[in-house]
N, C-alpha and C positions, 0 to 999 in steps of 0.2 A: 631602247629604254634606259633612262638615267640610272646611275648607281644607287641613289637614294630610293628610287622607285622599286628597284630589284630587292633592296634590303627590306623595304616596307612590305613588299609582297611576301617575302620569305617569312618575315616575323608574323604576319597575319596567318599564314598557313600553319605555322607552328602553334599559334594560339588556338586555332580551330581544332587541331589534333588534341591538344591538352583538354579543351572543353569537352570534346566528344568522350574522352576517357573519363572525365569527371562525371559527366551525365550518366555514363554506364555504371559507375560506382554508386551514384545516387539512386539509380534504379534498383541496384542490388540491395541497397540499404532501405529501400521502400519509401524514399522521400518523394512526395507527390509533386509532379510537374504539370498536371492537368487540372482543369477546373472540376470541382466536385459535381456530382449529378444534380444536387439541389440548386446549384447556381445556373439555372437555365439561361438567364439573361443578365448582363451587367446593368444594374440600375443604381440610382442615387442611394436607395435604401441598402444596397449591398456594398457600399464603398469600403466599409470596415472589413467585410469578408474578403473583398478583392485584395486589399492591402495585406491581409494575413496570408492569403494564398501566394502572393508574389514574394513576400519576405520568407516564407517557408520553402519556396521553390528555387531560390537563388543563393549563392554562397555568401557568407558573411563578409568576404573580402570586398564585396560591392559597396559596403558602408552606406547603405540607403538610410537617409534620415527622415524622409517624408514620402508618402504616396498619396496623391490626390488627383481628382478629375480636373482637367484644365482644357476647356474647349472640347475639341473632338478627340483628345488624347488622354491617356493615363500618364501623368507626369511622375517620374521617379527622381528624387533629389539625392545626390550622392556627394560624399567627401573624398571619393577615390575616382576621379574622372578617367584616369588611365585605364583602370580595370573596367569601368562602366562603358567606355567607348570601344573596348576590345572583347574580352571574354564574356562580359555580361550580355552583350547583344545577341549572342547565340542562345543563351538561356531564355531570353525574352522572346525569341522567335517562336518557340513551341507554345509559350504562354499566350502570345498574341493570337495564334491559331485557335487555341482552345477557348479563350475568352472572347474572341472575335472583336478585339479592340487593338488600337495602335498605342505603342508606348513611345514616350519621348524622354530622353535623358536631360536632366537639368542639374547644374552644380549647386551645392548648398551655398547660400550667400556668405557663410562664414569663411569660405576658402577663396573668395574672389578678391583679386588685387584692385586697387584704385586704377582709374582709367590711365593716368599719366604713367604709373608704374607698369601697367599692362603694355602700353605703347613701347616703352623702353625694352621690356622683356621680349616682345614680339620682334622688334628690329634686330635684336641680338640673335634670336633663334633662326630667323629666315636667312636664306643664302644671300650673299652680298649683291648678286645681280637682280634681286627683287626689291623694288622700291616701294615703300609704304607711304601712301599719300593721306590716308585717313584711318582712324580707329574709333569705332563707335561701340560702347558697351551698353547693352540693354539690360537694365536691372530687373525688368519684369520677366525676362526669359533666361538670364544667365548666358546669353550669347553675345559674342563680340564680332562685329562686321569689320573685316579688313579690306580696305581698298588698296589693291596692289597692282604693280605694273604687269606682272605675269602670273595670274592665278593658276595656270597649268603647271607652274614650277613648284607648287606646294602639294606634297603627297599626303595620303591619309595619316601616316605615322607622324608627320609634322604637326597635323591638327591635334593628334593625341598628346604630343609633347607640349604644345601651347596650352592645352587644357590642364595638363599636369603642373606646369610651371606657374600659370596665371590664375587658374580656377575658372576660366571662361572657355566656353565651347565656341570655336572660331568658324566663321563662314567667310568665304572670300568673294570679292567682286572686283572686276577690272576697273582700274582708275580711268575716269573719263579724261578727254583731252582738254576740257574746260570744266570749271567747277559747276556742278549742277545745283541750282537754287532749290529745285524741287526735292532732291534727295536730302539736302541740308535741312529743309523745312520738315521733312519726315523725321529725320534724326532728332531734331530739336523738340518736335511734338512728342515723340515717343519717350525721350529722356525726361521731359517735364511731366509726364503722366504715368510713370512706371507703377506707382502704387495703384492708381485707378485702373490701369490695364491688368494688373495682377488680379485684382478683385473681379474685374470683368471676365477674365478667363475662367475663374473659379465658378462664378455664377452661370456662365455659359455651359460649363461642364455639368453643373447640376441640372440645367434645363435639357441638355442633350441626352443625358443618361436617365432621364425621368422614366417612370413606369408608364405603361400604356394608358392613354386617356380613354381609349375604346377597347373593351375587352372582348367584344363579339358583336354579332348583329343585334338589332333591336330585340329586346327580350320577348319571349313567347310564353303564353300560359300553357297549361296542360292540353288545351284543345288546338294548339298550334297557331293561335291567333296572336297578332301583334299587340303589345301593350305599350303605353307611353314610356319613353326612355328617361332614365334618371340623369342623363348626361347634361352638361351645361348647354344653354340655348344655342351657342354658336356651332355646336356639333349635332344638333338634332335634325339637320336637313338630310343626313345620310342614314340609310338602312343597311349599308354594306361596308364592312370593315375595310375592304380593298377598293372602294370606290375612289376614283381619281377625277378631279374636275380641273379645267383650265379656264381662268378668268382673263379675258383679253382687255387690257387697259390702254393699249396704244400700239401703233406700229403695224396695224393690219390695214390693207388697201391704201397704204401710204408709206412713205419713207420718212422716218423720224419718230421720236418719243417711244421707242420700243419698250414695252413693259407687259409682262405676263405674271400671273400668280398661279402656281400649282397648289391645289388644295386637296388634302387627303383627310380622313377622320382624325389623323394625328398631327398634321403639319400644315403650315402655310409657307411657301417658298416663293420669293419674288425673283423673276428672271429679268434683269436689266431694268433701268429706270432713267429713260432718256428724255431729251427735250427736242422739239421740232424747231430747228432754226429758221424755217421759212414762215412761221406763223407768229402773230403778235398777241392773239387772244389766249388767255390762260386755258380755256376749255379746249382749244385746238393745239396749243403749244406743249401742254404738260400731260402726263399720264392721268387717266380718269380715276384716280384714287377716290375722288369725291363721290363717284357713282356707287361705291360699296358703302354699306353701313359698316365702315372699316375702322378697326382699332389697330394702330401700329404695333401695340404690344403683342398682338396675336401673331405677328410675323416671326417665324423661326430664323429666317436668314434672307439675305439678299445676295444673289450671285450675279456678278458683272462679267459679261462675255469679253468686252474690250473697252478701250479708253475713249473712243470717240463720243462726242457730246450727245449724239442722238441715241446713245445707249446708256450713258451714265450721268448726263448733265443735270438731272433732277435729284440725284442721290443726296447731295447736302441738304436739300429741302426736307427730305424725310427726317433728318436729324434735327433740323430747325423745329419741326413740329412733333418731336418727341420720340422718334425711333431710337433705340439704344441697343439693338441687337447686332449680330456680326455681319460683316460684308466679306464675301469670298471672291477672290480673283487671282490671276497669276501674278508672279513676282514683278515683272516689268509694268504691269497694268497700274499698280499703285502710284509710282512716280509719274507716269504719263497722265493718269487721271488727275493727280494733284496739280500738275502743270496746267492742264486745260481748265480745271475748275478755278484755280487762282487767276488765270488769265480772264475768265468770264467775269469774275469779281472786279478785276482791274478795269476792264472795258466798261462795265456797268457804272462804276464810280466816276470814270472820266467822261463818259457820254451822258450821264444822268438818266440812263435807261433802267428799267425795272428788272431785277433778278430776284427770284424767290429765296435767296440765301445770302449769307455773308461769309467772310473769311473764317470766322470762328466755327461755322458749321462744317467747313472743309476740314478743319482740325479734328472735329468730332469723327468724321469719316476715317481719318488716318488712325485715330486711336483704336478703332474697332474693326479694322480690316485685317483679315487673316489671309496671307498669301499662300498659294498652293503651287507646287510644280506640276508640269504636265504628267498625266498618267498615274496619279496617286489617288486611289479611291478614298474618300473622306466622308465620314458620317456628319451630316449637317442638321439632322433631326432624328428622332427615335426610329423613323421608318424610311428615311431617304439618305442615300449615299450618292455623292457627286464625284464625277471624274472630269477633269478638264484636259482637253487635248488640242494640239495645234490646229488653228483654223486657217492659217495662211493669209489672213487679211492684213493685219499690222503686227508688229512685234508684240508678243504676249496675248494676241487674240486667241480665243478658245471656243471650241464647241463644248457644250455643257451636257453631259450625260447624267441623267438621274435614274437611279435604280430604286424603285419604290417597293420595299419589302420583298423583292424578288418576284413580285406579281406583275409589275408593269415597268417598262423602261422607256423613258422619254429622251430624245436627242434634240436639244435646242441648238440650231446651227449658229446663231448669231450671224455675223457677216463672215463669209468664208470664200476662199479662193482655191478651187480644186485644180490647181496647176502651179508649177514652180514659177517664181519670179526672180528678178535680180537679187531681191532682199530676203526672201523667205522660201522655205520648203512648202510643198503642197499640203492642203488640209488632210488630216487623218480621216480615213473613211473605213477603218476596220473595227467593227463592233460585233461581238458574238450574238447580240440580241437587241433589237429596237422595235418596240410596238408602235410608238408614235414619233414621227419626225416632224419638227417644226422648222421649215426651211425658208431662207430669204429668197427674194425674186427680183432684186434690183434691176437686173438685166434679164427679164423674163420673157420678152418677146421672142418669137422664133427667129427673127432677123437679128437679134442681139448676139452676134457671134464675133468674137474678137479675132482680128487678123494675127498672123504669127509674129513673134517678137522682132525678127529681122525687118519685116515690112514696117512695123510700128516705129522702130528706131530710125529707119531711113526716112519715113514720112516726117517724123519729128524734126530731124536734123535739117532736112530740105526746107521745111516750113520756116524754121528759124533763120537759115542761111539767106533765104530770099529777102526777109525783112532787114537783116543786118547789111546785106549788100546794097540796099537802097537807103541806108543811113537811118533806119528806124530803130526803135527799141521794142523788145518783146517782154511782156509781163506774163508771168506764169503764176497765177494764184494757186496756192497749194495748201492742203491740210498740213499742219505742222508735224503730225504723226503719221508715218506710213508713206504717203505719196511723196512727200518732200525728200525723204531719204532715198526712195527708189529713183526719183528724177536726178538727184545728185549723183548717184552711182552711174546712171546712164550718160549724163552730160559730161562728167569727168572722163569717162571712157571714150565717148564719141569725139571729144575735143582732142584728147591725147593721141588718138589714132587718125586724126586728120579729116574726119567726116563732118565735123561741126566747126565752122569758122571760129578761129581764136578771137575771143572778145571777153571783156570783164563779165563775170557772173556775180551780180550783187545778191546777197542773201539777207533778208531781214525778217524779224518776228521771232517766234518761238522755235524756229527751225534748228538753230545751233544748240539750244538747251535740250530739245528733243533728241538731237543727234548724240549729245553727250550721254543721255540716258541709254540710247541704243548701244553705245560703246560699253557702258557699265554692265549691260545684260546681253553682251554679244553672243553668249551661248544659246540665246533664243532665236538667233538669226539663221538664215539658210546655211547649208553646208559650205558653199563656196566662200561666203563672207566670213564665216567662222574660221575657216582655214587661213584666209588672208589676215584676219585680226591676230590669230595665234602666231603668225610669222612676223608680227610687228608692224603691220600696215593699218593705218586708220583710213577706212574707205570714205569717211565723211569730211576729210580735209583734202584740199587740192590747191595747187598754185593758181588755179583759175578762179577760185572762190574769194570774194571779198565780203566779209561780214559787216553789215551796216549796224552801228550801235551808237548810243550816246547822242542822238539827234543829228546824225550826219546824213540823213536821207537826201538832203539837197545835193550832196556829192554825186549820187546816182542820177538824180533828175536833171541837174544842170550840165552834166558831162555831155558835150556835143557829139561824142563818138557813139557809134552803135553799141548796144549793151543788152544783156539778158538780166531780168530782175525776177527773182523768186521771192514771194512774200506771202505771209498768212493774212487773212483766212482764205480757204479755197473756194468759197462761194460768194466772196465780196460782201460779206455780212459783218464787217468790222475788221479791225486790225490794220496793219500797214498796207495791205494790198489795195484797200479802198483809197488810201492817200495817193498811191501811185496811179491808180485808175483815174483820179481827178485830173492828174497832170498829163497822162498819156492818151486818154480817150478822145480829146478833141482833134488829134492829128491822124489823118488817114494813112500816114506812113508807119504808124505804130501798130502793134498787134497784141491781142490777148489770146493766149493759148490755154484752154481748159483741159486739164488732165485727170480730173476727178468728177464724180457724180455731182450734178447740180440739182438740189432739191427744189421742188415746185415752190414758188413764192419768193425764192431768194433773188437778189440782184443778179447774181451770176446766171441763173436760169433765164431770167427775163432778157438779159443781154444776149445770151446764146440763142434764144428763140427769135431774136430780132424784133421784139415787141416794143422797143423803146428807142427813140432817137435822142432823148435827152433825159437827164436825171437831176433832180433838185437835191443839193447836198450842202452841208455846212462847210464854210471855208475856215481858215485859221483864226479869223477874228470872231467866229461864232455866227456869222451872217449866212443866210441861205443864198446860194448861187446856183445857177443852172449850168450843168456840165453837158455840153453836146457830145453825143456818142458817135464819132466818125471813124474810129479806129477799126481795123480788121479784127475779126474774131474767128476762132476755130476750135473745135472739140476734137481731140485726138484720142480715139478709143485704143485700148490695149494696155494702158498703164493702170487700169482700175484694179483695186484689191478685191473686187467682187467677182464671183463666177459668172461667166456668160451663160446663155441658154443651154448650150451643149454640156458645159461643165456641171450645171445644176442637174441636168438629166442623168449624167454619168454618176454623179454623187449619190443621187437617190437610188439608182440601180445598184450601186455598190453596197449601200446601207441595207437595202431590202426590208424596209419597214412594213408593217401591216396597214399603216395609215399615215397620210401626209397632210399637214396643215401648212398653208402657204401664207407668209407674211413679208413685211419689209419690201414692198414694191408698189408701184402705182396700180390701181385697180385692174386695168387691162392686162398688165404684165403678170400679176399674181394669178388672175383667172386663167391666163394662157398656160402657166406652169401647171396649175391644178388639172386643167383639161388634158395636157400632154401626159402627165403622170398617170392619169386614169386610162387614157386611150392606148398609150404605148407600153406602159409597164403593168397595167391591170391592177393598180394599187388604189384603194379608196383614197380620195383626196378632196379637199375643199378649201375655201377661203373664208375664214370667219369675219365677223365685223367687230369693230371696237364696241366695248360694252356687251360682248356676247360671252355666255358661259358654255363651254364645250365639255361634254362628258366623255372622258377618254376611256374609262373602264366602269 
C-alpha cells in the first residue's frame, strides 16, 4: 500500500471515531436522527419536512445551503465539501436507512472554480507521475471528470482535497490511447445543456417521489361489491394494487428489436428499445409501440441493458416523437451507445437510407441518460427499484433486476454470457429472489454447445494460417463493440506466441474508437484485463495492428501480400466490411470468417447459409454491379458473447425463478429452451409472442 493510501485510511478511521462520539452526544442531547412516525413515506408533498429532518439531524459544520429531490436521490448542496465528503457521510447513513432514500452530495455553485482554474489546481494537487489529459466540469451536478493516466494512483483523501480546493467533486476515468469522439460529444452536449439537465433532474425527482396513484384495490361498497374506480382511465384496467403485466413489443421468437414494457398500477418501465438490422419494413424492424394506445409521457423510465443496436437502436426515435423521461444504463453503455447511434446516422446520411431519427435526437438521449454502476439499487418509479449487474456479454452489459414493491421481482437477462471470456468476467447469477426470469435464447438448440476455448483458438488460427499460406486474405466482419475487442486480444496473443502466422492485421471502422472507450472504462472489464491495464499495458494496441483511416482502405486491398482484415459491421449490413467484401468475395483464395451471430435476413446470414452466389451492390460511382461470391466462408463458434445451451440452463438453475419467459432467439431455439427448463428444472416456462400481454402477478 502506498504511503498516501495509508495516510488516507488512518485519517478516515479517525473521522469515523469522531463521528461516532458526536452521534452518541447528539443522542444524549435528544437530537433526532430518525424519520418521525408521521413520515411513513418520502413523497413530493413531504419535501419540506424531509429537508427539516435532515438539517436538524446533521451538524452545522456541514454548511448545507439547499436540500431538494433530484432524480432518484435527495441532493444536499454544501459550502464545506471537505466535511460533507467525510464526517457528513456517516450521519447520512442512518438517515438513508430511516427515510429509505439515497443521498447525493453536491457543492454549492458559489464555491466552484472556473474550469481552467480547476484544471490548473488539479494538476498541482496530483502526484507528478499522474498525467491529466482532460478536465470536464459539469455545472448541472457540480462534478468534475478527470481523465488521468493512472486512476488507481488517486486515493479518497485526494478527492476530498480537490473538492476543498476547487469546489468540484472529482470522478476519475482512465485516459484512452486515442481521443474518443463519442466521449467528447457527450461532454459537449452535457456542458451546453447544464441548465436544462438541472431542471430535468428536479422534475424527475418530483415524479419519482410522487404519492401513490393507486391507494388500494377497486373500491367496494358495504355489501362487498365492486364499484367504478375514480382513477384515471389508463389505470382502470387493474383491480389489484400489486398486479404486474408484461407487454411484449419486440424480440420474442426472433433476434432483434428487443423491447418490453413492465406495467404496474403505479408505473410503466420500458426494457430495451432495439432495431432489427435484418428487416427493412418498419413493422418488422422496430418495436411495436404503435400497437399500444400509447402515450410516451406515461413512461416512467427506459432501461437499456447494453449498447448493441438490437437493444437500443430505436431509442433516439422515442425522443424524436416526444419522450422526455430518463434513460438508465451502465456508465460505459452511454458512450458505446452514442458511438453506434451516431454511426447509424452517418451511414443513413451517406447511403440515403431511412433511419427514424437524426443526430439531434441522439443528443436528447445523452441529456437525459442517468448512468448507474453495477450493484447499486436505484428507485426509478414510486414502486420499482432497479439493480444492474454484469451480464458478461459486452463491456457495460447488464442484467436488469426489478423489485416491484417487494411483491414481485423480475430479472431481465438482456444478452448474457454465463462463462468467463478473454475480455469479461462471467454474468452475475446470485439473486436472493426472482419470481420471473426473462432469458435470452440466441443459442438455444440442445446442440448449441460451445467448444472449449483452447480448441476455438486453435481452430481459428489454423483456419487463418491455411488462407495466408496460400496467398489469400481473411476478412473478419465484427461488431465494433465486444467481439472486436475479444478478437484483438486473441489474435495479438496467438501471433506473439507463434501459433498464428505473422502478417499485417488491418483494422477499420469504429473498432479503434470503441477500444478507446474500453480503455476509459477498463474497470468494467474482466479481472485479467484490469490487472494488465493497471500495470500499464494497453491490450488493444499491438505491433501487429495497422489502423486504416482517412481513406487509406486501398492500402489493405491492393497489398499483394497475405493479410487479415477486421472491419465493422459484423453482419455485412453496412460499414467498411461491406467494401472489403466487394473486393475479396470474387476470389476463391480469400475467406470470410464469421465470429458473431448473424441475424436472419442480413447479408452475413445469407452468405453463411450458402444461399447466394452473387450480390448486387453499389460501386464507388454509385452504379449497381454484380459481385460474385466465390470466396470461402466459415463460422467459428466459441467467440460469441451469448450463452450456449448448457450455460443458459445452468444460469436458470442458479437463479431458481418461479417462472421463465424465453426471448431473443429464433422460434425453435426459444421453444427448445422453454421445453428444457420445464422438463429438466420443473419450472413453469413459455415463449410469448410479439404484441402479447403476459400477466406476471
